[in-house]
C-alpha positions in Angstrom: -24.9 -122.1 126.0 -22.8 -119.8 128.1 -23.6 -116.6 130.1 -21.7 -113.8 131.4 -23.0 -111.1 133.7 -20.7 -108.1 133.7 -20.9 -105.5 136.5 -24.5 -104.2 137.1 -25.0 -103.4 133.5 -24.3 -106.0 130.9 -25.6 -109.7 130.6 -24.3 -111.5 127.5 -25.6 -114.8 126.2 -23.7 -116.9 124.0 -25.0 -119.5 121.6 -22.5 -121.0 119.2 -20.9 -118.1 117.5 -23.7 -115.6 118.0 -23.6 -113.3 121.2 -26.6 -111.3 122.5 -27.1 -108.9 125.2 -29.7 -109.9 127.7 -32.0 -107.1 129.0 -31.6 -106.6 132.6 -34.6 -106.7 135.1 -35.1 -103.9 137.5 -36.1 -105.0 141.2 -35.6 -103.9 144.7 -32.9 -106.6 145.4 -30.7 -105.6 142.2 -30.5 -109.2 141.2 -30.6 -111.2 137.9 -31.6 -114.8 137.6 -30.9 -117.7 135.1 -32.1 -121.0 134.5 -31.8 -123.8 131.7 -33.2 -121.9 128.7 -32.2 -119.2 126.3 -33.3 -115.7 127.1 -32.4 -114.2 123.8 -31.7 -117.1 121.6 -35.5 -118.4 122.2 -35.7 -119.9 118.7 -33.2 -122.5 120.1 -35.6 -123.4 123.0 -37.7 -126.6 123.0 -40.6 -125.6 125.3 -42.1 -129.1 125.3 -39.0 -130.3 127.3 -38.1 -126.9 129.1 -41.6 -126.4 131.0 -39.8 -126.7 134.3 -37.2 -124.2 133.2 -39.8 -121.6 132.1 -41.8 -122.3 135.3 -38.9 -121.8 137.6 -37.8 -118.6 135.8 -41.3 -117.1 135.8 -41.9 -117.9 139.5 -38.3 -116.4 140.5 -39.4 -113.1 138.5 -42.8 -113.1 140.3 -41.0 -113.2 143.7 -38.3 -110.9 143.0 -40.4 -108.2 141.5 -43.0 -108.3 144.1 -40.4 -108.5 146.8 -40.3 -105.8 149.6 -36.6 -105.3 150.2 -36.0 -106.0 153.9 -33.2 -103.7 155.7 -33.1 -106.6 158.4 -31.6 -109.1 155.9 -29.0 -108.7 153.2 -29.7 -109.2 149.5 -27.8 -112.6 149.4 -29.7 -114.0 152.3 -33.0 -112.9 150.6 -32.3 -114.4 147.2 -31.2 -117.7 149.0 -34.6 -117.9 150.9 -36.4 -117.0 147.7 -34.9 -120.0 145.9 -36.9 -122.2 148.5 -40.3 -121.2 147.3 -42.5 -124.0 146.2 -45.7 -122.4 145.6 -45.8 -124.2 142.2 -45.6 -127.6 143.7 -45.4 -129.4 140.3 -42.4 -127.1 139.0 -40.9 -125.5 141.9 -37.8 -123.4 141.8 -35.5 -126.1 143.4 -36.8 -129.4 142.1 -36.5 -132.9 143.7 -34.9 -135.6 141.3 -37.9 -137.4 139.3 -37.7 -139.6 136.2 -38.6 -137.8 133.1 -40.3 -140.1 130.6 -39.8 -137.6 127.7 -36.0 -137.3 128.2 -35.5 -140.9 129.5 -33.3 -139.6 132.6 -33.7 -138.4 136.3 -33.9 -134.6 136.2 -33.7 -132.1 139.2 -31.8 -129.3 140.8 -28.1 -130.3 141.0 -26.9 -127.3 142.8 -27.7 -123.6 143.4 -25.3 -120.6 142.8 -25.9 -117.0 144.1 -23.2 -114.3 143.2 -23.2 -111.0 144.7 -20.8 -108.7 142.4 -20.8 -105.8 144.8 -19.4 -108.0 147.7 -17.3 -110.2 145.2 -18.9 -113.6 146.5 -20.3 -116.6 145.0 -22.4 -118.8 147.2 -23.0 -122.4 146.2 -24.4 -125.5 147.5 -22.7 -129.0 147.5 -25.2 -130.9 145.7 -28.9 -130.1 145.7 -30.1 -127.4 148.0 -33.0 -129.6 148.9 -30.6 -132.1 150.5 -27.7 -129.7 151.3 -29.3 -126.4 152.0 -26.3 -124.6 153.5 -24.4 -122.4 151.0 -20.7 -122.3 150.9 -19.1 -118.8 150.3 -16.3 -118.2 148.0 -14.3 -115.1 147.3 -14.4 -114.3 143.6 -11.4 -111.9 143.7 
């Protein structure tokens, strides 16, 4: 799977040789979000092993679409803060590493990435944001 977000208008999802355009979600922060499952190529998703991915995506959608944009805090800071929501304790947006019996491996949030195309910035954590919550800023141009 590969995903590109181009400007404010186009989000492409690649699966093998097939490319589909992902509908953009309108919200007061002007942001889009991704997790570990296909948004367009849904026939390729195995929901039995992607429950956490779906839960994180749905929770972020709830938070962003019901969010009141604060003029006192920039959009990047607001998105970073929303990532730490854990209202769904069993499947939070940022997940602690736990052993997954079905997959036979430990799974959890490896890192978090937040991009602001308008400011040409990429923010990333060095490791899991639960252990390294400070985002490092990179200029993308």
